C-alpha positions as CSV (number, residue, x, y, z in Angstrom):
1,M,0.1,0.0,0.0
2,N,1.2,3.4,-0.9
3,Y,0.6,6.5,1.6
4,K,-1.1,8.4,-1.2
5,N,-4.0,5.9,-1.8
6,F,-4.6,5.1,2.1
7,V,-7.1,6.7,4.3
8,V,-6.1,7.9,7.7
9,N,-9.5,7.5,9.2
10,D,-9.9,3.9,8.1
11,Y,-7.0,2.9,10.7
12,I,-7.2,5.5,13.6
13,E,-9.8,3.4,15.5
14,I,-7.8,0.2,15.1
15,Y,-4.7,2.1,16.1
16,A,-6.5,3.3,19.4
17,E,-7.9,-0.1,19.9
18,L,-4.5,-1.9,19.5
19,I,-2.7,0.7,22.0
20,L,-5.4,0.4,24.7
21,K,-6.6,-3.2,24.4
22,I,-3.4,-4.7,23.6
23,G,-0.7,-2.2,24.8
24,L,-2.2,-1.1,28.1
25,K,-4.9,-3.9,28.5
26,I,-7.5,-1.6,29.6
27,K,-10.2,-3.3,31.5
28,K,-13.5,-2.8,33.6
29,G,-12.8,-0.4,36.4
30,D,-9.4,1.1,35.3
31,R,-8.4,4.8,35.4
32,L,-6.6,6.3,32.5
33,V,-4.5,9.5,32.3
34,V,-3.8,10.6,28.8
35,R,-0.9,12.9,28.1
36,C,-1.2,14.4,24.9
37,P,0.0,17.6,22.6
38,I,-3.0,19.8,22.0
39,E,-2.5,19.4,18.2
40,A,-3.4,15.6,18.4
41,R,-6.8,16.3,20.4
42,D,-8.8,14.3,17.8
43,F,-6.6,11.2,18.3
44,A,-7.0,11.9,22.1
45,I,-10.7,12.0,21.8
46,T,-10.8,8.7,19.9
47,C,-8.6,7.0,22.7
48,T,-10.9,8.5,25.4
49,K,-14.1,6.9,23.8
50,K,-12.2,3.6,23.2
51,A,-11.0,3.6,26.8
52,Y,-14.8,3.8,28.2
53,E,-15.9,1.2,25.7
54,L,-13.3,-0.9,27.2
55,G,-14.6,-0.4,30.8
56,A,-12.6,2.5,32.0
57,I,-14.3,4.3,34.8
58,E,-12.4,7.6,34.2
59,V,-10.3,9.2,31.8
60,V,-7.9,12.1,32.6
61,M,-6.9,14.5,29.9
62,D,-3.6,16.3,30.4
63,Y,-2.8,18.3,27.3
64,R,0.5,20.1,26.6
65,D,0.9,23.2,24.4
66,P,4.4,24.0,23.3
67,I,3.6,27.2,21.9
68,I,2.3,28.3,25.2
69,S,5.2,26.7,26.9
70,K,7.6,28.5,24.7
71,L,6.1,31.7,25.7
72,K,6.4,31.0,29.3
73,Y,10.2,30.3,28.6
74,E,10.5,33.4,26.8
75,N,8.6,35.9,29.3
76,E,8.9,34.2,32.9
77,S,11.6,34.4,35.2
78,V,13.8,31.3,36.3
79,E,12.3,32.0,39.9
80,V,8.5,31.6,38.4
81,L,9.5,28.6,36.2
82,T,11.3,26.7,39.0
83,D,8.4,27.2,41.3
84,I,6.7,23.8,40.9
85,P,3.2,24.1,42.4
86,K,2.2,21.5,45.0
87,H,-1.0,20.9,43.3
88,K,0.7,19.7,40.1
89,V,2.8,17.0,42.2
90,D,-0.2,16.1,44.3
91,K,-2.3,15.4,40.9
92,E,0.4,13.2,39.7
93,N,0.9,11.3,43.0
94,Y,-2.8,11.0,43.2
95,Y,-3.3,9.0,40.2
96,M,-0.3,7.1,40.7
97,E,-1.7,5.9,44.0
98,K,-5.1,5.2,42.3
99,K,-3.0,2.8,40.0
100,A,-4.1,4.6,37.0
101,K,-2.7,3.7,33.6
102,Y,-0.8,6.2,31.5
103,L,-1.0,6.8,27.9
104,S,1.7,9.4,26.6
105,I,1.1,10.4,23.1
106,T,4.2,11.9,21.6
107,G,4.4,14.4,18.6
108,S,6.0,17.9,18.6
109,D,8.0,20.3,16.4
110,P,11.7,19.2,17.2
111,D,12.6,22.8,16.9
112,V,10.1,24.4,19.0
113,F,12.4,25.8,21.8
114,K,15.0,26.8,19.3
115,G,16.6,30.1,20.6
116,I,15.4,29.7,24.1
117,D,18.0,30.2,26.9
118,S,19.5,26.9,27.4
119,E,20.1,27.5,31.1
120,K,16.6,28.5,31.7
121,L,15.4,25.4,30.1
122,F,17.9,23.2,32.1
123,K,16.9,24.8,35.3
124,A,13.1,24.5,34.7
125,N,13.3,21.1,33.8
126,L,15.5,20.0,36.6
127,A,13.2,21.7,39.0
128,N,10.3,19.7,37.5
129,S,12.2,16.4,37.7
130,K,13.0,17.1,41.4
131,A,9.2,17.7,42.2
132,L,8.4,14.7,40.6
133,K,11.0,12.4,41.6
134,D,8.9,9.7,43.5
135,F,6.3,9.7,40.7
136,S,9.0,9.2,38.1
137,A,10.7,6.5,40.2
138,K,7.3,4.7,40.5
139,M,7.0,4.8,36.6
140,M,10.1,3.6,35.9
141,A,9.7,0.6,38.4
142,N,6.5,-0.3,36.7
143,Y,4.3,0.4,39.7
144,V,1.8,1.0,36.9
145,S,1.2,0.3,33.5
146,W,2.1,2.7,30.9
147,I,2.7,3.2,27.2
148,V,4.1,5.8,24.9
149,V,2.8,6.2,21.3
150,G,3.0,8.7,18.5
151,A,0.4,10.8,16.5
152,S,0.9,12.8,13.4
153,I,0.6,16.5,14.0
154,P,1.3,19.3,11.5
155,S,4.5,20.8,13.2
156,W,6.1,17.3,13.5
157,A,5.2,16.1,10.1
158,T,6.5,19.0,8.3
159,K,9.8,18.8,9.9
160,V,9.9,15.0,9.0
161,F,8.7,15.6,5.3
162,P,9.6,19.1,4.5
163,D,9.2,18.7,0.7
164,L,5.5,17.8,1.1
165,S,2.4,20.1,1.8
166,E,1.2,20.1,5.3
167,D,-1.7,17.8,4.6
168,E,0.4,15.4,2.6
169,A,3.0,15.4,5.4
170,V,0.6,14.7,8.2
171,K,-1.0,11.8,6.0
172,K,2.5,10.4,5.3
173,L,3.7,10.5,9.0
174,W,0.5,8.7,9.9
175,Y,1.2,6.0,7.3
176,E,4.7,5.6,8.9
177,I,3.3,5.5,12.3
178,F,0.8,2.8,11.3
179,N,3.4,0.9,9.5
180,S,5.8,0.8,12.5
181,V,3.2,-0.9,14.7
182,R,2.3,-3.6,11.9
183,L,-1.2,-2.0,11.5
184,F,-1.3,-3.2,7.8
185,E,-0.9,-6.7,8.5
186,E,-4.1,-8.8,8.0
187,D,-4.1,-9.4,11.7
188,P,-2.3,-6.5,13.5
189,E,-3.0,-8.1,17.1
190,K,-1.5,-11.4,16.0
191,A,1.4,-9.7,14.2
192,L,2.3,-7.8,17.4
193,E,1.9,-10.7,19.5
194,E,4.4,-12.6,17.3
195,H,6.8,-9.7,17.2
196,V,6.8,-9.6,21.0
197,N,7.7,-13.3,21.2
198,N,10.3,-12.8,18.8
199,L,12.0,-10.2,20.9
200,N,11.6,-12.2,24.0
201,K,13.6,-15.0,22.4
202,Y,16.5,-12.4,22.1
203,S,16.3,-11.3,25.6
204,A,16.3,-15.0,26.8
205,F,19.3,-15.5,25.0
206,L,21.1,-12.6,26.5
207,N,20.1,-13.6,30.0
208,E,20.9,-17.3,29.6
209,N,24.3,-16.4,28.7
210,K,25.2,-14.2,31.5
211,F,27.6,-12.1,29.8
212,E,30.2,-10.0,31.7
213,K,30.5,-7.4,29.2
214,L,29.6,-6.3,25.8
215,I,32.1,-4.8,23.4
216,Y,30.7,-2.3,20.8
217,K,32.4,-1.4,17.5
218,S,31.4,0.5,14.4
219,E,33.0,2.1,11.3
220,K,32.0,5.5,12.5
221,G,34.6,5.2,15.3
222,T,32.6,3.7,18.3
223,D,34.9,1.4,20.5
224,L,33.0,0.8,23.6
225,E,33.4,-1.6,26.5
226,V,29.9,-2.0,28.5
227,C,30.0,-4.0,31.6
228,L,26.7,-5.7,32.9
229,P,25.9,-6.0,36.8
230,K,25.6,-9.5,38.0
231,G,22.1,-10.6,37.8
232,Y,21.1,-8.2,35.0
233,I,17.7,-8.7,33.0
234,F,17.5,-7.8,29.4
235,A,13.6,-7.2,28.8
236,G,11.9,-7.4,25.6
237,A,8.5,-5.5,24.4
238,G,6.6,-6.8,27.5
239,D,6.4,-5.6,30.9
240,V,4.5,-6.5,34.0
241,N,3.2,-4.0,36.6
242,S,3.1,-4.4,40.4
243,D,-0.3,-6.0,40.1
244,G,1.0,-8.6,37.8
245,E,-0.6,-7.1,34.6
246,E,1.2,-7.4,31.5
247,F,1.7,-4.2,29.3
248,I,3.8,-2.9,26.4
249,A,5.7,0.2,27.2
250,N,6.5,1.4,23.7
251,M,4.5,1.2,20.6
252,P,6.5,0.5,18.4
253,S,8.9,-1.5,20.2
254,E,11.9,-3.2,18.4
255,E,14.4,-3.3,21.4
256,V,15.8,-5.7,24.2
257,F,17.1,-3.5,27.0
258,S,18.9,-3.7,30.1
259,A,21.1,-1.7,32.4
260,P,25.0,-1.4,32.3
261,R,27.2,-1.6,35.5
262,L,27.5,2.0,36.5
263,D,31.0,1.9,37.0
264,G,31.7,-0.4,33.8
265,V,31.7,1.7,30.9
266,N,34.8,2.5,29.0
267,G,35.7,3.9,25.6
268,K,34.2,6.1,23.1
269,V,30.7,6.1,21.5
270,Y,29.4,8.0,18.6
271,S,25.8,9.1,17.8
272,T,24.3,8.0,14.8
273,M,21.1,10.3,14.7
274,P,20.1,13.5,15.9
275,L,18.8,13.8,19.5
276,N,15.7,15.7,20.0
277,Y,15.9,17.1,23.8
278,N,13.3,19.2,25.0
279,G,12.7,20.7,21.7
280,N,16.1,21.4,20.7
281,L,18.4,19.1,18.4
282,I,21.8,17.8,19.4
283,E,23.6,16.5,16.4
284,D,26.8,14.5,15.4
285,F,28.0,14.1,19.1
286,Y,30.3,11.6,20.9
287,L,30.9,10.7,24.6
288,V,34.1,9.4,26.1
289,F,33.7,7.0,29.2
290,K,36.3,6.1,31.9
291,D,35.0,3.8,34.7
292,G,31.3,4.5,33.8
293,E,31.7,8.4,33.9
294,V,31.6,10.8,30.8
295,I,35.0,12.4,30.9
296,D,34.8,14.1,27.4
297,Y,32.2,14.9,24.9
298,D,31.3,17.3,21.9
299,A,28.7,18.0,19.3
300,K,28.6,19.5,15.9
301,S,25.4,21.4,17.1
302,G,23.6,21.6,20.4
303,R,26.6,21.0,22.6
304,E,25.0,23.2,25.4
305,Y,22.1,21.0,25.5
306,L,24.4,18.0,25.6
307,K,26.2,19.7,28.5
308,N,22.9,20.1,30.4
309,I,21.9,16.4,30.1
310,I,25.4,15.6,31.3
311,E,25.4,18.0,34.3
312,T,21.9,17.3,35.5
313,D,23.3,15.5,38.4
314,Q,25.9,12.8,39.4
315,G,24.0,10.0,37.8
316,S,23.4,11.7,34.4
317,K,27.2,11.4,33.7
318,R,26.6,7.5,33.5
319,L,24.7,5.3,31.5
320,G,21.4,3.8,32.8
321,E,20.3,1.9,29.8
322,V,21.7,-0.4,27.2
323,A,19.5,-1.2,24.2
324,L,20.0,-3.5,21.1
325,V,17.8,-3.0,18.0
326,S,18.3,-4.6,14.7
327,H,19.0,-2.2,11.9
328,N,16.5,-4.2,9.8
329,T,13.4,-3.1,11.5
330,P,10.3,-1.8,9.9
331,I,11.3,1.8,11.1
332,S,15.2,1.6,10.0
333,M,14.2,0.0,6.7
334,R,11.9,3.0,5.9
335,K,14.9,5.3,6.2
336,V,12.8,8.0,7.9
337,L,14.6,10.3,10.3
338,F,11.7,11.0,12.7
339,Y,13.5,13.5,15.1
340,N,11.7,11.7,17.8
341,T,13.1,9.3,20.3
342,L,10.3,7.0,20.5
343,Y,10.7,6.2,16.5
344,D,14.4,6.7,16.3
345,E,15.5,4.6,19.1
346,N,13.5,1.9,17.5
347,A,15.5,2.0,14.3
348,S,19.0,1.8,16.3
349,C,20.8,0.4,19.1
350,H,20.9,3.1,21.9
351,F,22.0,3.8,25.3
352,A,20.5,6.2,28.0
353,L,22.1,8.6,30.2
354,G,20.8,8.7,33.7
355,K,18.5,6.3,35.6
356,S,18.3,2.5,35.3
357,Y,15.1,0.6,35.2
358,P,14.9,-1.3,38.4
359,S,13.3,-4.1,36.6
360,C,16.6,-4.7,34.7
361,I,18.1,-6.6,37.7
362,E,16.8,-9.6,39.5
363,N,14.3,-8.6,42.2
364,G,15.1,-4.8,41.5
365,E,11.7,-3.6,42.1
366,K,11.9,-4.8,45.5
367,L,15.3,-2.9,46.2
368,T,15.9,0.5,47.5
369,I,18.0,3.2,45.4
370,E,20.9,2.4,47.6
371,E,20.7,-1.4,47.2
372,L,20.2,-0.8,43.5
373,K,23.3,1.3,43.3
374,E,25.3,-1.4,45.4
375,R,24.4,-3.8,42.6
376,G,25.7,-1.7,40.0
377,M,22.5,0.3,38.8
378,N,22.6,4.0,38.1
379,D,20.4,6.7,39.8
380,S,19.4,9.9,38.4
381,L,16.8,12.4,37.8
382,T,17.0,11.9,34.3
383,H,16.7,9.3,31.6
384,V,17.8,10.4,28.0
385,D,18.0,7.9,25.2
386,F,20.5,8.6,22.3
387,M,21.1,6.4,19.2
388,V,24.4,4.8,18.4
389,G,23.8,1.7,16.0
390,D,24.0,1.6,12.2
391,E,24.6,-0.8,9.5
392,T,28.3,-1.4,10.6
393,T,27.6,-1.9,14.1
394,E,29.1,-5.1,15.8
395,I,28.7,-6.2,19.4
396,V,30.6,-9.1,21.0
397,G,29.3,-10.7,24.3
398,V,32.2,-11.9,26.6
399,K,31.4,-14.3,29.3
400,E,33.2,-14.7,32.7
401,N,35.3,-17.3,31.6
402,G,36.4,-15.1,28.6
403,E,34.6,-16.9,25.9
404,K,33.3,-14.5,23.2
405,V,30.1,-14.7,21.5
406,Q,29.2,-12.5,18.3
407,I,25.7,-11.0,18.9
408,F,25.6,-8.4,16.2
409,K,27.3,-8.1,12.8
410,D,26.6,-5.6,10.0
411,G,24.0,-3.9,12.4
412,N,21.8,-7.0,13.0
413,F,21.4,-9.7,15.5
414,V,23.1,-12.9,14.7
415,I,22.0,-15.1,17.4
């Protein structure tokens, strides 16, 4: 099917049902919090209707307006921007304790905050992260079910497809979003289930082999050694919340991921895609690690934003996630640069600076932050993914006895 002869409205409800029924598994009695850019309001309405049909007793809408946010950054002082109101924190904590399920709809202009004072952005985001630290920790520990999905909106679509008219760009981006979740398959639910099972085979292989470290190399210059903590867990697309309910955290999801040992990363890694961080692009950057900590870095553009990520706190200087993604995924093979982490990270092996997911180590959800750190897991107020894989990526796993196993060659799994 070509994007020019497909009708978006023929698939919107199918997409919403896939998200809510298969991804979040909304059932009778559930609460749902929807975080959504204001430009995606129509899709949010569709999701709200579908959630009620599936039995939700409450749907809470949290709209985000990037233009209003930009005006705030341009006109408000740092003192005002960093004064996070208690009612905002109370609202988030209230629905977390009610065990609401969270649907985050992503889609925004990657350049929306271009020109905004980077220090003001940094301080405002840091204050917000500190205020919501407990909430974020529970989310990352899978206390509740959550999912991140995309919706095509004009400001994003015209960035991805600048040579098309606005209407055509929006339509083509919807086409790419639907394709990424296998919505054009004869039975999308079955196709998604088979895909999840396939990812689980990769994660099972990595877990069974109990690798001591992974060694990355690529033609771009990446030469990195990533040690893994004892008892690490590589997870696939499926997750489980604290009540034992399954959910899919990202849709699309092409990764298997775990956590590196916080003091065990050494060498140099190059980015392979731009990083959209809080409405600003960081392009062509590299990081140098020693004993787990970033000791040098640079970027062709956006270096000041990369600096802000790294200097968020002590933990943001270290890696919190290692994720393996085959180069031959539905997203990567389309050769579209989305300028959006959800999509670009599912086309490329990636790492994340900052906090580790507690679920990536045995019994991690039951451990305190200090206990997690003792076992090699990183803690931070931030978690920022960046892409490092391409068609030349090679990854070798090294076991405790020194045995080497080729995991990736020419950008793809070979296991």
